[in-house]
Backbone bond lengths (Angstrom), bond angles and torsions (degrees), N, CA, C in turn:
res aa  C-N    CA-C-N  psi(-1)  N-CA   C-N-CA  omega(-1)  CA-C   N-CA-C  phi
1 M - - - 1.440 - - 1.514 109.00 -
2 Y 1.306 116.58 131.13 1.460 120.26 175.84 1.516 109.27 -69.78
3 Q 1.312 116.97 139.45 1.454 122.02 179.12 1.517 109.54 -138.86
4 V 1.322 115.41 147.71 1.456 121.52 176.63 1.521 107.36 -108.01
5 Q 1.302 116.68 127.32 1.455 121.74 -178.35 1.532 110.32 -104.60
6 N 1.325 115.86 152.52 1.463 122.98 173.26 1.524 113.18 55.54
7 L 1.300 116.47 44.53 1.453 122.34 -179.38 1.521 109.43 -98.92
8 D 1.318 117.34 127.44 1.453 122.21 176.76 1.527 108.11 -80.48
9 V 1.329 116.46 92.59 1.463 121.99 -173.71 1.523 111.84 -58.44
10 G 1.318 117.44 -37.50 1.461 120.87 -178.44 1.516 113.89 -64.34
11 N 1.331 116.76 -27.34 1.461 120.80 -175.95 1.524 114.75 -113.37
12 K 1.308 118.56 -13.43 1.467 120.31 -171.55 1.526 115.23 -122.85
13 V 1.332 118.39 -3.68 1.455 120.90 -178.61 1.519 108.86 -114.48
14 Y 1.328 116.27 128.18 1.457 121.57 -179.18 1.521 109.45 -118.33
15 K 1.320 116.51 126.65 1.458 121.84 177.46 1.515 107.71 -80.70
16 I 1.333 117.12 125.23 1.464 119.89 -178.03 1.524 112.83 -102.42
17 A 1.330 117.26 -12.90 1.461 119.77 178.92 1.515 109.42 -166.00
18 T 1.334 115.99 153.85 1.454 121.69 173.47 1.517 108.41 -135.50
19 G 1.310 115.16 158.86 1.457 120.29 176.06 1.514 115.18 67.35
20 R 1.324 118.37 20.48 1.463 121.54 178.97 1.528 109.04 -100.03
21 F 1.324 116.52 127.71 1.459 120.75 178.79 1.516 109.26 -91.71
22 I 1.319 115.96 130.83 1.464 121.89 176.51 1.513 107.46 -108.59
23 E 1.308 116.40 122.97 1.462 121.72 179.13 1.528 109.15 -73.03
24 P 1.355 118.06 122.86 1.468 119.30 177.74 1.526 110.78 -65.57
25 E 1.304 115.56 145.13 1.458 121.65 179.39 1.530 109.38 -84.66
26 L 1.327 116.91 123.46 1.466 121.85 178.43 1.524 108.81 -72.74
27 T 1.312 116.15 128.03 1.452 121.06 -179.29 1.526 109.33 -149.14
28 T 1.305 116.31 -178.35 1.466 122.03 177.65 1.526 108.88 -120.36
29 I 1.309 115.55 162.63 1.459 120.23 176.67 1.522 109.75 -59.94
30 Q 1.312 116.86 -43.12 1.471 121.01 -179.20 1.525 111.50 -61.58
31 Q 1.339 117.83 -40.91 1.464 120.73 178.46 1.524 111.04 -64.14
32 V 1.322 116.66 -42.81 1.466 120.32 179.46 1.523 110.48 -62.53
33 K 1.320 116.66 -45.77 1.457 120.08 -177.91 1.530 112.44 -66.53
34 S 1.326 117.06 -29.68 1.462 119.37 -178.56 1.526 112.85 -84.56
35 N 1.331 117.98 -11.56 1.467 120.32 -179.62 1.525 110.26 -146.45
36 I 1.322 116.11 57.98 1.457 121.72 -173.53 1.520 112.47 -60.10
37 S 1.319 118.44 -34.93 1.469 119.70 -178.59 1.531 111.34 -65.38
38 Y 1.316 117.90 -32.60 1.465 120.88 177.55 1.535 111.05 -69.51
39 Y 1.323 116.74 -41.82 1.467 120.83 -174.34 1.536 113.90 -86.05
40 Q 1.325 117.77 -10.66 1.466 121.33 179.83 1.533 110.34 -53.81
41 S 1.320 117.19 121.71 1.476 125.14 176.00 1.527 114.08 68.94
42 R 1.310 118.50 16.53 1.465 121.58 175.42 1.526 110.01 -94.69
43 L 1.311 115.80 150.83 1.456 121.17 173.82 1.523 107.46 -82.73
44 I 1.330 116.23 117.41 1.465 120.54 -176.60 1.524 110.37 -126.79
45 R 1.330 114.41 167.09 1.462 121.29 178.17 1.524 108.16 -137.86
46 F 1.331 115.69 136.59 1.459 122.33 173.86 1.522 108.34 -109.61
47 D 1.314 116.89 143.04 1.463 122.80 168.99 1.528 107.82 -111.87
48 S 1.316 115.94 153.97 1.474 122.30 174.92 1.526 112.33 58.40
49 V 1.332 115.97 48.57 1.466 121.64 173.87 1.522 108.55 -127.75
50 Q 1.321 115.54 164.05 1.461 120.60 176.37 1.514 108.62 -147.41
51 F 1.331 115.39 158.08 1.451 119.14 173.06 1.518 107.95 -73.40
52 I 1.324 116.60 146.83 1.461 119.16 -178.68 1.534 108.95 -65.34
53 D 1.315 115.19 149.61 1.468 121.77 -172.93 1.524 113.47 -54.54
54 S 1.318 118.24 -38.02 1.463 120.63 -175.88 1.529 113.19 -67.47
55 E 1.333 117.65 -13.31 1.463 120.45 -179.85 1.520 113.42 -102.61
56 L 1.319 117.58 -6.49 1.465 120.10 179.97 1.521 109.71 -61.92
57 G 1.315 115.97 138.30 1.451 121.98 -175.97 1.523 113.11 94.81
58 E 1.335 116.45 -13.77 1.466 121.24 176.95 1.530 109.68 -83.44
59 T 1.314 116.77 168.69 1.464 121.71 174.55 1.526 109.10 -97.03
60 F 1.342 116.04 166.04 1.459 120.61 177.59 1.527 110.93 -61.17
61 A 1.330 116.79 -41.63 1.465 123.34 179.62 1.524 107.07 -157.33
62 D 1.316 116.90 -170.72 1.459 121.71 178.33 1.526 108.74 -109.70
63 G 1.324 116.07 93.15 1.452 121.57 -179.01 1.512 112.79 -70.47
64 Q 1.318 116.98 -28.46 1.467 120.96 -179.47 1.528 110.69 -63.75
65 N 1.321 115.77 -47.61 1.469 121.53 -179.73 1.525 112.31 -98.21
66 Q 1.343 115.89 1.53 1.467 123.61 -180.00 1.529 111.43 53.79
67 T 1.334 114.02 48.64 1.455 122.00 -179.87 1.525 109.34 -108.81
68 D 1.325 116.40 131.12 1.461 121.79 177.83 1.525 110.29 -69.69
69 E 1.332 115.76 153.71 1.464 120.73 175.83 1.524 109.39 -136.79
70 N 1.322 115.71 149.15 1.459 122.39 173.44 1.522 107.83 -104.26
71 R 1.318 115.95 137.89 1.468 122.27 177.22 1.530 107.91 -133.30
72 W 1.327 115.56 161.75 1.466 121.35 -176.99 1.520 111.26 -114.35
73 L 1.333 115.33 133.15 1.458 123.07 172.12 1.519 108.83 -105.95
74 M 1.334 116.26 148.99 1.458 122.07 178.26 1.518 108.86 -134.44
75 D 1.343 116.26 140.18 1.461 119.73 176.87 1.527 110.21 -98.04
76 C 1.314 116.37 -178.37 1.481 121.89 -176.56 1.526 112.91 -65.71
77 D 1.343 117.33 -20.13 1.463 121.47 179.74 1.525 112.63 -93.77
78 G 1.343 117.24 2.61 1.450 120.98 179.55 1.523 114.29 87.37
79 N 1.343 117.96 3.04 1.463 120.74 175.56 1.521 108.79 -70.82
80 T 1.327 117.03 140.08 1.463 120.85 -179.25 1.521 110.55 -124.37
81 V 1.326 114.48 154.39 1.462 121.33 175.28 1.522 107.82 -145.93
82 E 1.318 115.29 140.17 1.453 121.50 178.29 1.527 108.76 -88.50
83 I 1.328 116.09 132.95 1.457 120.96 176.03 1.522 108.25 -119.35
84 R 1.315 116.17 154.10 1.469 120.86 -177.95 1.517 108.46 -125.82
85 T 1.330 116.17 134.63 1.462 121.96 177.03 1.522 108.61 -120.08
86 S 1.307 115.56 133.50 1.456 122.24 178.43 1.524 110.37 -70.15
87 G 1.309 116.22 141.73 1.458 121.58 173.87 1.520 111.93 -67.15
88 Y 1.323 117.63 -12.16 1.464 122.85 177.54 1.532 111.86 -90.87
89 A 1.337 118.24 -7.93 1.467 121.34 179.97 1.525 110.01 -61.72
90 N 1.335 117.01 142.84 1.469 119.57 -178.67 1.526 112.18 -68.17
91 F 1.316 118.24 -10.62 1.469 122.40 178.02 1.530 111.89 -110.95
92 A 1.316 117.92 11.77 1.465 121.94 -174.52 1.525 112.66 -53.27
93 D 1.329 117.55 -41.90 1.464 120.96 -176.87 1.524 113.71 -86.13
94 S 1.325 118.05 4.52 1.471 120.95 177.58 1.524 109.79 -73.81
95 I 1.319 115.50 140.50 1.465 121.48 177.55 1.525 108.93 -70.43
96 L 1.326 116.50 139.30 1.459 121.04 177.31 1.528 109.83 -57.32
97 P 1.324 117.30 137.50 1.464 119.25 178.60 1.526 110.70 -67.85
98 S 1.330 115.83 143.03 1.467 119.15 -177.13 1.521 113.24 -122.82
99 E 1.327 117.42 5.49 1.450 119.77 176.89 1.517 108.72 -142.41
100 E 1.335 115.18 157.73 1.466 120.00 -178.96 1.519 110.36 -66.45
101 K 1.306 115.64 134.41 1.451 122.60 178.04 1.525 108.58 -114.30
102 E 1.313 116.36 141.81 1.457 120.34 173.52 1.513 107.98 -77.44
103 H 1.317 117.47 139.83 1.470 120.48 177.77 1.479 112.15 -125.57
């Protein structure tokens, strides 16, 4: 993931819009892995994936200490991808989902 370090947010970041919903792009783990430069920093959505068994019961990140965490998703074909959640995310302390949810 590209990151900018030592940025003075108060003086160098300009908000160009608020309240705009961006539809996530539906993709697969295999598509992301085969074209990482295209998907870098895009809002995406996976269907039919789950967190790997060894991470069930964990949280997305550590919101208490505001520490980022990496977790692994797996699809039905056994393809995996690492995802990262910021410790500042409003859902950081939420337990990883362990069953299929209807959306």
